[in-house]
DSSP file (Angstrom, degrees, kcal/mol; ACC not computed):
  #  RESIDUE AA STRUCTURE BP1 BP2  ACC     N-H-->O    O-->H-N    N-H-->O    O-->H-N    TCO  KAPPA ALPHA  PHI   PSI    X-CA   Y-CA   Z-CA
    1    1 A M              0   0    0      0, 0.0     2,-0.3     0, 0.0     0, 0.0   0.000 360.0 360.0 360.0 135.6   48.1   52.3   35.1
    2    2 A K        -     0   0    0      2,-0.0     2,-0.2     4,-0.0     0, 0.0  -0.601 360.0-140.3 -85.3 144.4   47.6   48.5   34.5
    3    3 A T     >  -     0   0    0     -2,-0.3     4,-1.7     1,-0.1     3,-0.3  -0.535  28.5-104.7 -94.2 167.5   49.9   46.1   36.1
    4    4 A N  H  > S+     0   0    0      1,-0.2     4,-3.0     2,-0.2     5,-0.3   0.849 118.2  60.9 -60.2 -34.8   51.3   43.0   34.4
    5    5 A N  H  > S+     0   0    0      1,-0.2     4,-2.2     2,-0.2    -1,-0.2   0.904 106.0  44.2 -61.8 -41.8   48.9   40.8   36.4
    6    6 A T  H  4 S+     0   0    0     -3,-0.3    -1,-0.2     2,-0.2    -2,-0.2   0.842 116.0  48.0 -74.3 -29.9   45.8   42.5   35.0
    7    7 A I  H  X S+     0   0    0     -4,-1.7     4,-0.8     1,-0.2    -2,-0.2   0.915 119.6  37.3 -74.0 -42.1   47.1   42.4   31.5
    8    8 A L  H  X S+     0   0    0     -4,-3.0     4,-2.9    -5,-0.2     5,-0.3   0.793 103.9  72.2 -81.6 -26.8   48.2   38.8   31.6
    9    9 A G  H  X S+     0   0    0     -4,-2.2     4,-2.2    -5,-0.3     5,-0.2   0.944 101.3  39.7 -56.0 -55.7   45.2   37.6   33.7
   10   10 A P  H  > S+     0   0    0      0, 0.0     4,-2.5     0, 0.0    -1,-0.2   0.892 117.6  49.3 -63.9 -37.2   42.5   37.8   31.0
   11   11 A S  H  X S+     0   0    0     -4,-0.8     4,-2.5     2,-0.2    -2,-0.2   0.884 109.9  51.0 -70.0 -36.1   44.8   36.5   28.3
   12   12 A A  H  X S+     0   0    0     -4,-2.9     4,-2.3     2,-0.2    -1,-0.2   0.900 111.5  48.4 -66.8 -37.9   45.9   33.6   30.4
   13   13 A R  H  X S+     0   0    0     -4,-2.2     4,-2.6    -5,-0.3    -2,-0.2   0.907 110.8  51.1 -65.8 -40.8   42.2   32.8   31.0
   14   14 A L  H  X S+     0   0    0     -4,-2.5     4,-2.6     2,-0.2     5,-0.2   0.916 109.7  49.1 -61.8 -42.9   41.5   33.1   27.3
   15   15 A V  H  X S+     0   0    0     -4,-2.5     4,-2.7     1,-0.2    -1,-0.2   0.926 112.7  48.5 -62.6 -44.2   44.4   30.7   26.5
   16   16 A A  H  X S+     0   0    0     -4,-2.3     4,-2.5     1,-0.2    -2,-0.2   0.897 112.3  48.9 -63.2 -39.6   43.1   28.2   29.1
   17   17 A T  H  X S+     0   0    0     -4,-2.6     4,-2.5     2,-0.2    -2,-0.2   0.921 112.8  46.3 -65.9 -44.1   39.5   28.5   27.7
   18   18 A V  H  X S+     0   0    0     -4,-2.6     4,-2.5     2,-0.2    -2,-0.2   0.912 112.9  50.6 -65.4 -42.3   40.7   27.9   24.1
   19   19 A R  H  X S+     0   0    0     -4,-2.7     4,-2.3    -5,-0.2    -2,-0.2   0.926 111.3  48.5 -61.3 -45.6   42.9   25.0   25.2
   20   20 A D  H  X S+     0   0    0     -4,-2.5     4,-2.4     1,-0.2    -2,-0.2   0.912 111.5  49.0 -61.5 -43.8   40.0   23.4   27.1
   21   21 A E  H  X S+     0   0    0     -4,-2.5     4,-2.4     2,-0.2    -2,-0.2   0.896 111.0  49.9 -64.0 -40.3   37.6   23.8   24.1
   22   22 A L  H  X S+     0   0    0     -4,-2.5     4,-2.4     2,-0.2    -1,-0.2   0.908 110.3  50.7 -64.4 -40.6   40.1   22.3   21.7
   23   23 A R  H  X S+     0   0    0     -4,-2.3     4,-2.4     2,-0.2    -2,-0.2   0.923 110.4  49.3 -61.4 -45.6   40.6   19.3   24.1
   24   24 A E  H  X S+     0   0    0     -4,-2.4     4,-2.4     1,-0.2    -2,-0.2   0.907 110.9  49.8 -60.9 -42.8   36.8   18.8   24.3
   25   25 A R  H  X S+     0   0    0     -4,-2.4     4,-2.6     2,-0.2    -1,-0.2   0.898 110.2  50.2 -64.6 -39.3   36.5   19.0   20.5
   26   26 A R  H  X S+     0   0    0     -4,-2.4     4,-2.4     2,-0.2    -2,-0.2   0.912 111.8  48.4 -62.0 -42.1   39.4   16.4   20.1
   27   27 A E  H  X S+     0   0    0     -4,-2.4     4,-2.4     2,-0.2    -2,-0.2   0.892 112.1  49.2 -65.9 -40.3   37.6   14.1   22.6
   28   28 A E  H  X S+     0   0    0     -4,-2.4     4,-2.4     2,-0.2    -2,-0.2   0.916 111.9  47.9 -65.2 -44.0   34.3   14.5   20.8
   29   29 A R  H  X S+     0   0    0     -4,-2.6     4,-2.7     2,-0.2    -2,-0.2   0.898 112.0  50.2 -62.1 -41.9   35.9   13.8   17.4
   30   30 A S  H  X S+     0   0    0     -4,-2.4     4,-2.3     2,-0.2    -2,-0.2   0.923 111.6  47.9 -63.5 -43.9   37.7   10.7   18.8
   31   31 A A  H  X S+     0   0    0     -4,-2.4     4,-2.5     2,-0.2    -2,-0.2   0.900 112.0  50.6 -64.1 -39.8   34.4    9.4   20.3
   32   32 A R  H  X S+     0   0    0     -4,-2.4     4,-2.5     2,-0.2    -2,-0.2   0.920 110.4  48.0 -64.8 -44.4   32.6   10.0   17.0
   33   33 A R  H  X S+     0   0    0     -4,-2.7     4,-2.3     2,-0.2    -1,-0.2   0.901 111.3  51.7 -62.7 -40.4   35.3    8.1   15.0
   34   34 A S  H  X S+     0   0    0     -4,-2.3     4,-2.5     2,-0.2    -2,-0.2   0.931 110.5  48.0 -60.8 -45.6   35.1    5.3   17.6
   35   35 A L  H  X S+     0   0    0     -4,-2.5     4,-2.4     1,-0.2    -2,-0.2   0.916 110.7  51.8 -60.2 -44.2   31.3    5.2   17.2
   36   36 A E  H  X S+     0   0    0     -4,-2.5     4,-0.8     1,-0.2    -1,-0.2   0.890 110.3  48.6 -61.0 -41.0   31.7    5.2   13.4
   37   37 A R  H >< S+     0   0    0     -4,-2.3     3,-0.6     1,-0.2     4,-0.4   0.921 111.6  49.4 -65.7 -43.7   34.1    2.3   13.6
   38   38 A E  H >< S+     0   0    0     -4,-2.5     3,-0.6     1,-0.2    -2,-0.2   0.883 115.4  43.1 -62.3 -38.9   31.8    0.3   15.8
   39   39 A L  H >< S+     0   0    0     -4,-2.4     3,-1.8     1,-0.2    -1,-0.2   0.548  89.8  89.4 -85.6  -6.8   28.8    0.8   13.6
   40   40 A A  T << S+     0   0    0     -4,-0.8    -1,-0.2    -3,-0.6    -2,-0.1   0.720  73.8  70.0 -65.1 -20.5   30.7    0.1   10.4
   41   41 A S  T <  S+     0   0    0     -3,-0.6     2,-1.1    -4,-0.4    -1,-0.3   0.693  80.5  82.0 -72.1 -15.3   29.9   -3.5   10.6
   42   42 A Y    <   +     0   0    0     -3,-1.8    -1,-0.1     1,-0.2    -3,-0.0  -0.777  55.1 143.1 -89.0 100.6   26.3   -2.7    9.7
   43   43 A R        +     0   0    0     -2,-1.1    -1,-0.2    34,-0.0    -2,-0.1   0.775  37.7  77.9-112.7 -36.4   26.6   -2.5    6.0
   44   44 A T  S  > S-     0   0    0     -3,-0.3     4,-2.4     1,-0.1     5,-0.3  -0.412  81.9-118.9 -78.8 154.2   23.6   -3.9    4.3
   45   45 A P  H  > S+     0   0    0      0, 0.0     4,-2.9     0, 0.0     5,-0.2   0.886 115.7  53.5 -56.5 -37.5   20.4   -1.8    4.1
   46   46 A A  H  > S+     0   0    0      2,-0.2     4,-2.3     1,-0.2     5,-0.2   0.920 109.1  47.2 -65.2 -42.6   18.6   -4.5    6.1
   47   47 A E  H  > S+     0   0    0      2,-0.2     4,-2.1     1,-0.2    -1,-0.2   0.923 114.8  45.9 -63.9 -43.9   21.1   -4.4    8.9
   48   48 A I  H  X S+     0   0    0     -4,-2.4     4,-2.6     1,-0.2     5,-0.2   0.921 112.8  50.2 -65.7 -44.0   21.1   -0.7    9.1
   49   49 A N  H  X S+     0   0    0     -4,-2.9     4,-2.3    -5,-0.3    -1,-0.2   0.888 108.5  53.2 -62.2 -38.3   17.3   -0.6    9.0
   50   50 A D  H  X S+     0   0    0     -4,-2.3     4,-1.8     2,-0.2    -1,-0.2   0.943 112.2  43.8 -60.0 -48.2   17.1   -3.1   11.8
   51   51 A L  H  X S+     0   0    0     -4,-2.1     4,-2.2     1,-0.2    -2,-0.2   0.878 111.6  53.4 -67.7 -36.0   19.3   -1.1   14.0
   52   52 A L  H  X S+     0   0    0     -4,-2.6     4,-1.1     1,-0.2    -1,-0.2   0.877 107.3  53.7 -63.1 -36.9   17.5    2.1   13.1
   53   53 A G  H  < S+     0   0    0     -4,-2.3     4,-0.4     2,-0.2    -2,-0.2   0.891 108.2  48.3 -64.7 -38.5   14.3    0.4   14.1
   54   54 A V  H >< S+     0   0    0     -4,-1.8     3,-0.9     1,-0.2    -2,-0.2   0.908 113.0  49.0 -65.3 -41.1   15.7   -0.5   17.5
   55   55 A L  H >< S+     0   0    0     -4,-2.2     3,-1.8     1,-0.2    -1,-0.2   0.679  90.0  82.2 -72.4 -17.5   16.8    3.1   17.9
   56   56 A S  T 3< S+     0   0    0     -4,-1.1    -1,-0.2     1,-0.3    -2,-0.2   0.797  91.8  49.2 -62.5 -26.0   13.4    4.5   16.9
   57   57 A S  T <  S+     0   0    0     -3,-0.9     2,-0.4    -4,-0.4    -1,-0.3   0.509  95.2  92.2 -90.0  -3.0   12.2    4.0   20.5
   58   58 A Q    <   -     0   0    0     -3,-1.8     2,-0.4    -4,-0.1    -3,-0.0  -0.756  52.1-172.1 -94.1 134.1   15.2    5.7   22.0
   59   59 A D        +     0   0    0     -2,-0.4     2,-0.3     4,-0.0    -3,-0.1  -0.700  43.0 106.8-126.5  80.7   15.1    9.4   22.7
   60   60 A S  S  > S-     0   0    0     -2,-0.4     4,-2.3     1,-0.1     5,-0.2  -0.951  77.6-108.6-147.4 164.8   18.6   10.5   23.7
   61   61 A A  H  > S+     0   0    0     -2,-0.3     4,-2.2     2,-0.2     5,-0.2   0.873 119.6  53.7 -62.8 -38.5   21.6   12.4   22.3
   62   62 A D  H  > S+     0   0    0      2,-0.2     4,-2.2     1,-0.2    -1,-0.2   0.930 109.0  47.5 -63.5 -46.1   23.5    9.1   22.0
   63   63 A A  H  > S+     0   0    0      1,-0.2     4,-2.8     2,-0.2    -2,-0.2   0.902 110.8  52.7 -63.2 -40.9   20.7    7.5   20.0
   64   64 A D  H  X S+     0   0    0     -4,-2.3     4,-2.3     1,-0.2    -1,-0.2   0.905 109.6  48.2 -60.4 -41.2   20.5   10.6   17.8
   65   65 A E  H  X S+     0   0    0     -4,-2.2     4,-2.2     2,-0.2    -1,-0.2   0.887 111.6  50.1 -68.6 -36.9   24.2   10.4   17.1
   66   66 A M  H  X S+     0   0    0     -4,-2.2     4,-2.7     2,-0.2    -2,-0.2   0.923 110.2  50.3 -65.4 -43.5   23.9    6.7   16.2
   67   67 A R  H  X S+     0   0    0     -4,-2.8     4,-2.9     1,-0.2     5,-0.2   0.918 109.4  51.8 -58.8 -43.0   21.0    7.4   13.9
   68   68 A E  H  X S+     0   0    0     -4,-2.3     4,-2.0     2,-0.2    -1,-0.2   0.930 111.9  45.4 -60.1 -46.3   23.1   10.1   12.2
   69   69 A V  H  X S+     0   0    0     -4,-2.2     4,-2.3     1,-0.2    -1,-0.2   0.921 114.4  48.2 -63.6 -44.4   26.0    7.8   11.6
   70   70 A L  H  X S+     0   0    0     -4,-2.7     4,-2.6     1,-0.2    -2,-0.2   0.897 110.4  50.7 -65.0 -40.9   23.8    5.0   10.4
   71   71 A L  H  X S+     0   0    0     -4,-2.9     4,-2.4     2,-0.2    -1,-0.2   0.887 110.8  49.9 -64.2 -38.8   21.9    7.3    8.0
   72   72 A R  H  X S+     0   0    0     -4,-2.0     4,-2.7    -5,-0.2    -2,-0.2   0.903 111.2  48.4 -66.2 -39.9   25.2    8.5    6.6
   73   73 A Q  H  X S+     0   0    0     -4,-2.3     4,-2.9     2,-0.2     5,-0.3   0.919 110.3  52.3 -64.2 -41.7   26.4    5.0    6.1
   74   74 A Q  H  X S+     0   0    0     -4,-2.6     4,-2.2     1,-0.2    -2,-0.2   0.927 112.4  44.9 -59.9 -45.5   23.2    4.1    4.4
   75   75 A L  H  X S+     0   0    0     -4,-2.4     4,-2.9     2,-0.2     5,-0.3   0.919 112.5  51.8 -65.0 -43.3   23.5    7.0    2.0
   76   76 A K  H  X S+     0   0    0     -4,-2.7     4,-2.2     1,-0.2    -2,-0.2   0.933 113.3  42.9 -61.8 -46.0   27.2    6.2    1.4
   77   77 A H  H  X S+     0   0    0     -4,-2.9     4,-1.9     2,-0.2    -1,-0.2   0.848 113.4  53.0 -68.8 -33.5   26.5    2.6    0.6
   78   78 A G  H  X S+     0   0    0     -4,-2.2     4,-1.7    -5,-0.3    -2,-0.2   0.930 112.0  44.2 -66.7 -44.7   23.5    3.5   -1.5
   79   79 A L  H  X S+     0   0    0     -4,-2.9     4,-1.9     1,-0.2    -2,-0.2   0.887 111.5  54.1 -66.6 -37.3   25.5    6.0   -3.6
   80   80 A H  H  X S+     0   0    0     -4,-2.2     4,-1.3    -5,-0.3    -1,-0.2   0.896 106.7  52.1 -62.3 -40.3   28.3    3.5   -3.9
   81   81 A R  H  < S+     0   0    0     -4,-1.9     3,-0.2     1,-0.2    -1,-0.2   0.902 111.4  45.9 -63.3 -41.9   25.9    0.9   -5.3
   82   82 A Y  H  < S+     0   0    0     -4,-1.7    -1,-0.2     1,-0.2    -2,-0.2   0.806 108.9  56.0 -73.0 -28.4   24.6    3.3   -8.0
   83   83 A A  H  <        0   0    0     -4,-1.9    -1,-0.2     1,-0.2    -2,-0.2   0.771 360.0 360.0 -74.6 -25.2   28.1    4.5   -9.0
   84   84 A S     <        0   0    0     -4,-1.3    -1,-0.2    -3,-0.2    -2,-0.2   0.462 360.0 360.0 -76.2 360.0   29.2    0.9   -9.7
């Protein structure tokens, strides 16, 4: 026969794990939004290309994330220009 401790133990661990994962995801999204705000000042193709050039010699997860944000901005501004 199972006791309440064995029944609640795994579920309590599951809840803690899910809560921790959700907190990590919120922190990651917050950091991503912050990076996007910081890089938003680079708007022209020349500015974005200059920063991408600087990042081309960097090989890190942070540099990859910055490149991704800048490339998305470049695409967004490019599409916006053609739509106008």
